[in-house]
N, C-alpha and C positions, 0 to 999 in steps of 0.2 A: 333759700334766703336771697333776698334781693341784694344788688350791689350796694345800695344805700344803707340797708340794714347791716350788712357785713362790715362796711366801713365804720358805721356808728359803733358796733360792738368792739371792733379793733381799737377804736379811740377810747372806749370805756375801759377795756382791759389794760391799755397802755397807761391810762391815768391812774388806775389802781396800782399798777407796778411802781409808778413814780411816787405815789403816796406812801407805799410800803418802804421804798428806799429812803425817803425823807424821814419816816418814822423810825426806821432802824438807826439812822445816824443820830437822831435826837435821843433815843433811848440809850445808845451806847455812850454818848457824851454824858448823860445823866448818871449811869451806873458806874462809870469809871472816873468820874470827877471826885477827887478826895473830899470835896465839900458836901457831896450829895450821895455818893455811892455807898453800898453796903460793905462791911468788913470782908466778907467772903470774896467778892469780885475785886476789891482793891488789893487784897493779899495775892489773889491769883495773878493779877496784872503785874505785880511787883516781881514775880518770879517767871513770867512768861517770856521775857526777852523781847517783847514788842508792845507798842502802845495802841490799844484799840481806838482811842480817841483820834489818833492821827491816821490810822490805816483802814478803818471801817467807814465806808461811804455808801454802801448799798447792801441789800439783803444777801447778795451773792458773796460778799466779803465775810459773812458769818462762818463760811467754811473754815476760816483760820482758827476757829475755836475747837475744831474737832467735834466730839460728842459730849453733851452734858451727861454726867455719870449718875446713875440711879442712887448709888451709895452716898453721894454728897448730901442727900436730904434725910438720911437716917442718922439719928442722934444729934447732939447739940454741940455748942450752945446755939439755940434757935435764933438769938439776936444777931448772929453773924449775918443773917439774911435781911435784916431791917435796914433800909437805906438811911444814911445819916440825916438826910433832909426830912425824914418822916419819923425820926426817933422819939419825938415828943407826942406822937399820936397813939391812941389805944390800938393795940395789936391783937388780932385773932391768930390762932394757929389751928390749921385744919390738917387732918390726916387723910392720906389717899386710900381708897379701896377698903377692903375688909379682910386683908390678909393678916396672918399672925406674925409674931416676931416684932422687932423694932420697926415701927411704922415710918414711912416717909412723911415728913411734916413740911407744910408750906405756910408762910406767914401771909396774912391778909389784913388790909386796912379798909379800903373801899372797893377793891377789885370785884368781890363777890356781888356787891350791889350794882356796880356798873355793868357787869356781865349780864345780870338778869334784867336790868332795865333795857339793855339792847335787845335781849331776847323777847321782852314784853312787846316790842314793836312788831313782832312777827305773829302775834296771837290775834285771831279774829275776835272782835268784841261780841259778835253774835253768840259765840260758844264760850267765851271767857268774859262774861259781862263785867264791866267796870263796877267796882263797889261790892262784888260778890265775895263770899267767904270761900276759903280753900281748906282742903285736907291734904296734909303732907304724910303720905303712907309709904315710907321708905326709910333708909338707914338714918339713924339719929346719932347722938353722941358727938364725937369729934369730927364728923364728916361735914363738909361745908353745905351739903344739900339742906340740912336742917334750917340754917339761918338764911340761905339763899332763897329757898322757896317761900319762907316767911316774908322776906323782903319783897319778893315778887308780889305776894298778896297785898302787902302794904302799899307798894308802888301803884298798884291798880285799884287801891281804895278799899281793900277788904281786910279781913282778919283770918289768920291761919291757925288751924287746929292740927296738932301733931300727935303721932304715936311714938312709943318706945320700941326701937328695933336695933338689936346688936348683930350686925352681919358676921362678926368674928365668932360668935357663939354658933350661928348657923353653919359656918364652915367647919367648926370642930365637930358638930353633930354629923355632918356628911362624911368627914374623914374617918370618924369612928364607926360609921355604919349604923348609927342610932336613928333609924328612919322613923320609928314610933315617936321618939323625942322630937325629931324634926317636924313631924306632922303636928304634934302638940304645940310646938312653939309657933308654927305658922297659924294654927287656929287661935292662939293667944293674941297674935298681932291682928288678925282679922276681927277677933272679938272687939278689940279696941276701936277699929274702924267702924264696925257696925254700931257700936254704942254712940259714937260721935254722929254718924249719919242719921241715927234715930232720935237724936236729942233735941231736934227742932232748931238747929243752928243755921238753917238755910245755906248749907254748903253746896255750891254749884260747880266748883273747879277742883281738880284733883291732880296731884303728882303721885305716881307710883311706878314700880318696876313691872315688867311683863308678867313675871311669876305671881306677884301679889295682885295684879289686876285680874288675872284669871281666877285666883283663889277668891277674891272679893266677889266677882261676878257669879261664881259657882255658889257661894254662900247665899247671895241674894236670891238666886234661882231656887235654892233649897227652901227659902222662906217665902216663896211665891211672890218675889219682887224682881227688880232689875235695876241696872245702873240708871236708866231713864227714870224709873219710878222713885228712886232714892233722891232725885233732884239734881244729879250730876249732868252738866251740859258739855263740859270740855275737860279733856285729860291730856297732860303731857307726860311722856314716859321715855325711858332710855335704858341703854345697856346693850351689850353684844348679843343678848338673847332676843333682841328686837329684830328678827329676820323678816324678809318678805313673806315667808310662809306663815309665820306667827301673826304678822300684820293682817294678812288676809283672813286667817282664822278669827282674829279679834273683831275685824269689821263684820264678818258674816255671822259669827256666833255669839259675841259678847256685848256688842256696843249698842245695837239698835240705831237710834239717831244721835247718839253721843259722839262728839268730835274727838279724834285722837291724833296727836301730832308726835312723831318720833323726834328724839334729840340724842346727840352724842356729846357727852361732856365729862370733864373730870376736874379734880382740884387744881391740876397744873395748867390747864388750858382755859377753862371757862365753859362756855356752852355753844355748841354748833347747832344751828337750826337746820331743818330739812325742807327740801322742795316738795311739791305735790307728789303724793304716792297713792296709787289706787289701781283699779283694774285696767285703766287706760295705759299704764306702763308696767303691768305685771307686778304691781306692789313694790317695785324697786324703790329703795330709800337712799337718797343722796344727801350727805351732810356737808354744810359749808361753814367754816370757822369764822369767828368774828375778826377778820383781818381789818386793820393791821395789828390789832392787839394779840392775835394768835394766827399762826400759819401752819397748815398741814401739808406735808409732802409725802408722796408714796415712792419709796426707794427700793431698789433691787435688794433681794434677800442676801446676796453674797457680796454686793458692792454698794454700800450706802451712799457713795458719792454720786450715784447715777439714779436719776428719776426714771420710773417706768413710763411707758407710753400711755396715752389716754386709753382707758379700757383695760390696761394691764394690771396685774396683781403685784402688790408690793407691801412692804412694812410701813406702818405709819411713823413718820418722823415729825415731831412737834417742836415749834419754836414759839415761845411766849415773850411778848415785848410790852410790858407795862412799867410804869414808874415804880411799882412795888416789887416787881419780879421779872428777872431776866433769865430765861432758860433757852439757850441756843441748841438746836439740833438734837433733841432728846428722842431716842429710839423707843417708841411705845411698845406695849405688849399686845398690840392689835395689828391686824392686816386687813386689806381690802383692795378695791379697785379704784384707780385714779379717774376722777370725773372732771370734765372741762368746765370752764366758767359758763354761767347761764344768764338768763335775763335778770334774775334777782340778785345774783352775786357775780362780781367781775373777777373771780379768782378760782383756783382749783378747789374741788371738793373730793369726797370719798364716799363710795358705796360698798355694800356687801361686808360691812364690818363684822369681824369675828376675832376670837383670840388668836394670837400669833401662832401659826401651826407648829413651829419648832419648840414652843413652850407649852402648847395646849394640853399635852398629856399630864403636865404638872399643875394645871390651873384648875382650881375649884371655884365654880361660878357663884354658888350660894344663892342669895336672894335676887341676884341680877338676871 
């Protein structure tokens, strides 16, 4: 790297840091102002013994909050999360993941639309043609993917077709060991996809999970067809099952000329896009969050106050900073390697995503 290029990158990284600090201050002012904040955070501040509006001036100052607790999002009343300034807007509620029991719920108003509009700018029009129709082959029901992918199709000028898929039923089947039932349910979901692809709707773009993409490609092959022949040009997919090994398999065995881009996202964060991944870098997948709306940090397994070095392995810690939702320093159930800023993104990313190893034995992946 030349001296000029290195200096330019340092300037970009510093500018991104300054934008993040300014955004943090703005969001904290919003969420802790009695006129605009939500009941949960206003009540939290009343008993905290310090005023975030006075004391938070940078991203580093968020350390004062400790860690956002998983259980805070389980149960209601859900309106305690609605900012007062947005209380007259229609509110969506989305549930995280596909686990059983009382789900974690997050309110949404416009965030899911904004997140996917930002992601849209990373999609190459050659493979995701403007005006083309989409198939959403993934979890439906109360998960935000259903509406988010449909909005992405609308934003790009198309129409979205969707299947019914309940990941909680999939997980129950796995836990009971009912593998014949699991195969039957997967076949039922793929039947729906095949019917839509064969109905003359000119579907060219697809969202799905790695497991379902493989099942769909295998079904098409059984019927002497392929993803290319079905009309699909571009696919985006995500989940911790999207490993470099699986990506290589998909590229070499399933896709032909169909374009595939990995993503990492969830209801709490939004959607992190990925940099180039292929044989040139061993199919390594690096994800970058939509900063300053969301920040990913990789922290030490035993000391979450310490970031791991670049290339080091750590647990994912998420901070979300939008007008609808403030989630500081949440320890995710994922781990990976810390990636440095790059040409496209002037902030840290994460690669090698997988379920958090200290929870992994209790994690049922299901359709993901």
